C-alpha positions in Angstrom: -0.1 0.0 0.0 1.5 3.3 -1.1 -1.2 5.8 0.3 -3.4 6.2 3.3 -7.2 5.1 2.6 -9.9 7.7 3.3 -13.3 6.7 5.0 -16.3 8.7 6.1 -17.7 8.0 9.6 -21.2 9.4 8.5 -21.5 6.2 6.5 -21.1 4.1 9.7 -23.6 6.2 11.7 -26.1 6.4 8.9 -29.4 4.4 8.9 -28.2 2.7 5.7 -26.8 -0.9 6.4 -25.1 -1.1 3.1 -23.1 2.2 3.8 -22.5 0.9 7.4 -21.0 -2.5 6.2 -18.9 -0.6 3.6 -17.4 1.5 6.2 -16.7 -1.6 8.4 -15.1 -3.5 5.5 -13.1 -0.4 4.5 -11.6 0.5 7.8 -11.0 -3.3 8.6 -9.1 -3.9 5.4 -7.0 -0.6 5.9 -6.1 -1.5 9.5 -5.0 -5.1 8.5 -2.9 -3.7 5.6 -1.3 -0.3 6.7 -2.8 0.5 10.2 -3.8 4.0 9.3 -6.9 5.7 7.8 -8.0 9.3 7.2 -11.4 9.9 8.6 -14.0 12.5 7.5 -17.4 12.9 9.2 -16.0 13.2 12.8 -17.5 15.1 15.6 -15.2 18.1 15.6 -16.6 21.2 14.0 -14.4 23.9 12.4 -15.0 26.5 15.1 -13.8 24.2 17.9 -10.7 23.2 15.9 -9.8 26.9 15.3 -10.4 27.8 18.9 -8.3 24.8 20.1 -5.3 25.8 17.8 -5.5 29.5 18.9 -5.4 28.4 22.6 -2.6 25.8 22.0 -0.5 28.6 20.3 -1.2 31.0 23.0 0.0 28.4 25.6 3.2 27.4 23.8 3.9 31.1 23.3 4.1 31.7 27.1 7.5 32.2 28.6 9.4 29.1 29.3 9.5 29.7 33.1 5.6 30.1 33.1 5.1 26.9 31.1 7.5 25.0 33.5 5.3 26.1 36.4 2.8 23.5 34.9 5.2 20.7 34.7 4.1 18.4 37.6 6.8 16.1 39.0 6.1 12.5 39.9 3.3 11.7 37.5 5.3 10.7 34.4 4.0 13.6 32.4 0.5 12.2 32.5 -1.0 15.7 33.0 0.1 19.2 32.3 3.2 20.4 30.5 6.3 18.3 29.3 9.3 20.4 28.3 11.2 20.3 25.2 13.4 17.2 24.5 12.1 15.2 27.6 10.4 12.3 25.6 12.3 9.9 23.4 11.2 7.0 21.3 11.6 3.5 22.6 15.4 2.6 22.0 16.4 6.1 21.2 18.8 8.2 23.4 18.1 11.5 21.7 15.0 13.5 23.1 12.4 14.3 20.3 12.4 18.0 19.2 9.0 18.8 20.7 7.3 20.1 23.9 3.7 19.1 24.7 0.6 19.3 27.1 -1.6 16.5 28.3 -5.2 16.7 29.1 -6.6 13.5 30.6 -10.0 11.9 31.4 -12.8 13.8 33.0 -14.2 10.9 35.1 -17.9 10.4 35.7 -19.4 8.5 38.5 -16.4 6.6 39.5 -14.5 7.7 42.7 -12.0 4.8 42.3 -10.9 6.0 39.0 -11.0 9.7 39.9 -8.5 8.9 42.7 -6.4 6.7 40.3 -5.9 9.3 37.5 -3.9 12.6 38.1 -6.1 15.6 38.1 -6.1 17.9 35.0 -3.9 21.0 35.4 -5.5 24.3 35.0 -3.8 27.2 33.2 -4.6 30.4 35.0 -3.1 32.7 32.3 -5.5 31.4 29.6 -9.2 31.2 30.9 -10.5 29.4 27.7 -7.6 27.0 27.3 -9.0 24.1 29.6 -12.6 24.6 28.7 -11.8 24.2 25.0 -9.5 21.3 25.7 -12.2 19.5 27.5 -14.7 20.0 24.7 -12.2 18.6 22.2 -11.4 15.7 24.4 -15.1 14.7 24.5 -15.7 15.0 20.7 -12.6 12.9 19.9 -13.5 10.4 22.5 -17.1 10.2 20.9 -15.4 9.7 17.5 -13.1 7.0 18.7 -16.0 5.1 20.3 -17.6 4.7 16.9 -14.4 3.8 15.1 -14.0 1.0 17.8 -17.6 -0.1 17.2 -16.9 -0.5 13.5 -13.7 -2.5 14.4 -15.8 -4.8 16.8 -18.0 -5.8 13.9 -15.0 -6.3 11.7 -13.6 -8.7 14.3 -16.8 -10.6 14.7 -17.5 -9.2 18.2 -20.6 -7.6 19.5 -20.8 -4.0 18.3 -20.5 -2.3 21.8 -17.7 -4.7 22.9 -15.2 -1.8 23.6 -17.7 0.5 25.1 -17.4 -0.4 28.8 -13.6 -0.5 28.5 -13.2 3.0 27.1 -15.8 4.7 29.3 -13.8 6.6 31.8 -10.7 5.2 30.1 -7.2 6.5 30.7 -7.3 8.5 27.3 -4.9 11.4 26.7 -5.3 14.6 24.4 -1.7 15.8 23.6 -1.3 19.2 21.9 2.3 19.1 20.6 4.6 22.0 19.6 7.5 21.4 17.3 9.5 24.6 17.6 11.5 26.2 14.8 14.8 24.4 14.3 17.7 26.6 15.1 20.7 24.5 14.3 21.6 21.2 12.6 20.0 18.4 14.7 22.7 15.9 15.4 20.6 12.7 15.6 17.2 14.0 16.8 14.1 14.4 14.7 10.7 16.0 15.6 9.3 12.6 16.5 11.5 9.5 16.1 10.1 6.2 14.5 7.7 4.6 17.0 4.4 2.7 17.5 1.7 4.0 19.8 1.0 2.3 23.1 -2.9 2.7 23.2 -5.9 1.2 21.4 -6.3 3.8 18.6 -4.8 7.3 18.1 -6.8 10.1 16.5 -4.5 12.8 15.1 -5.4 16.4 14.3 -3.0 18.5 12.3 -1.7 15.9 9.8 -2.0 18.5 7.0 1.1 19.1 5.1 4.3 16.9 4.9 6.0 15.7 8.1 4.1 12.5 9.2 5.3 9.3 7.6 4.1 5.7 7.9 6.2 2.6 7.2 4.4 0.1 5.0 4.9 -3.7 5.1 7.8 -3.4 2.5 9.7 -1.0 4.9 8.9 2.1 2.7 8.1 5.3 4.3 5.0 7.0 2.8 3.7 10.4 3.6 0.5 10.5 5.7 -1.3 13.6 4.7 -4.8 14.4 5.8 -7.2 16.8 4.1 -8.2 19.8 6.3 -11.5 18.1 7.3 -10.0 14.7 8.0 -8.4 13.1 11.2 -5.7 10.6 10.7 -6.5 7.5 12.8 -4.1 4.6 13.5 -4.0 1.4 15.4 -1.9 1.3 18.7 0.0 -1.5 20.2 -2.7 -2.5 22.8 -5.2 -3.1 20.0 -2.7 -4.9 17.8 -1.9 -7.2 20.8 -5.5 -7.8 21.6 -6.3 -8.8 18.0 -3.0 -11.1 17.7 -1.5 -8.6 15.1 -4.6 -8.9 12.8 -5.0 -5.2 13.0 -1.6 -3.6 12.5 0.1 -1.1 14.8 2.4 0.7 12.3 5.6 2.4 12.8 5.5 6.1 12.1 7.6 9.2 12.6 7.5 13.1 12.2 10.5 14.0 10.0 12.4 17.4 10.1 11.2 19.8 7.5 13.5 20.9 4.6 16.0 23.5 5.6 14.1 26.4 4.2 11.2 25.7 6.6 13.4 25.3 9.7 12.2 28.6 10.9 8.5 27.5 11.1 6.6 25.8 14.1 4.6 22.7 13.5 1.6 21.8 15.8 -0.2 18.6 15.9 -2.8 17.3 18.4 -3.1 13.5 18.9 -5.8 11.9 21.1 -4.5 8.6 22.4 -7.6 6.4 23.2 -6.8 4.2 26.2 -9.1 1.7 28.0 -9.5 1.5 31.8 -6.3 0.0 33.4 -7.9 -3.3 34.2 -9.0 -4.2 30.8 -7.5 -7.5 29.8 -5.5 -7.3 26.6 -5.4 -11.2 26.2 -5.5 -12.2 22.6 -9.0 -12.6 21.3 -9.8 -16.3 20.7 -11.3 -15.6 17.3 -8.0 -14.0 16.2 -6.2 -17.3 16.9 -5.9 -20.2 14.2 -3.5 -22.7 12.9 -1.7 -20.1 10.7 -1.8 -17.4 13.5 -1.0 -19.0 16.9 -1.3 -16.8 20.0 1.7 -14.3 19.8 1.4 -12.5 23.1 1.3 -13.2 26.8 -1.7 -12.2 28.9 -1.5 -8.7 30.3 -3.8 -5.8 31.5 -3.8 -2.4 29.8 -2.5 -0.8 33.0 0.5 -3.1 33.3 1.3 -2.7 29.7 1.1 1.1 29.8 3.4 1.0 32.8 6.0 -1.0 31.0 5.9 1.3 28.1 6.3 4.5 30.1 9.3 3.1 31.7 10.9 2.3 28.3 10.1 5.9 27.2 11.9 7.3 30.3 8.7 9.1 31.4 8.7 7.3 34.7 11.7 5.8 36.5 11.9 2.5 38.2 
């Protein structure tokens, strides 16, 4: 596959069974072959997207010392600000050329999870920042729910199989700022080649060159969304749960050509995580003679903790 397929979520949520099945087949095929789709028909409107980008740019334009005030020690960067170069891809020494913010779950009716998750961090300098972040989080979470329902049908599961696992799940909305590059990077890139940890990732801001996906031949292909599309990919948790039937694809954000070094890039992924006690054990109907069980049993919480250690975001 040499390009990213495009699908329209409005087909899935229509009352037309033919359109719905067509969407299920198309997204299932894409996730088995390349692990990425571009999705139209999501729940974000243009006003919300524009407001979010304005707030994100306002935040990253604050003085460094103001931003560092929102960097909370001891929580592995799960909420608030993470400063430039702190995160590196698995197996990489060099920190990625980015800074970012984390909005987390807004727990409903579950005191146990409310105590388990770190609290969201309020930015006092920007009164709309947290309000717009929360609204975006909710709309992306809603979009992700329907994508997972389509994948449930593709996998031969009951349509709402994932619903209970993602309600109050440990999902993260991450506005990222890749600042202008001021000198020749030695080994670092904006985001080194990596797979995502979670179930699925919904990415805003994949317009223009930068994001690249590695296909099965090992070739890097550009993943460029239209302005009204989200780029959505399979994460390692879902790949593991489906015995690699759905592919978690390695991807990266390359540095721009030298003439564009002076420009910032912004992208905003939503990492859809389940609740931590979801079992990621390989689904029985994804095991057969040709595809024996490839992964040990593990919970989502245990898997996340392993990966945060590997990324250097939490220490042993």
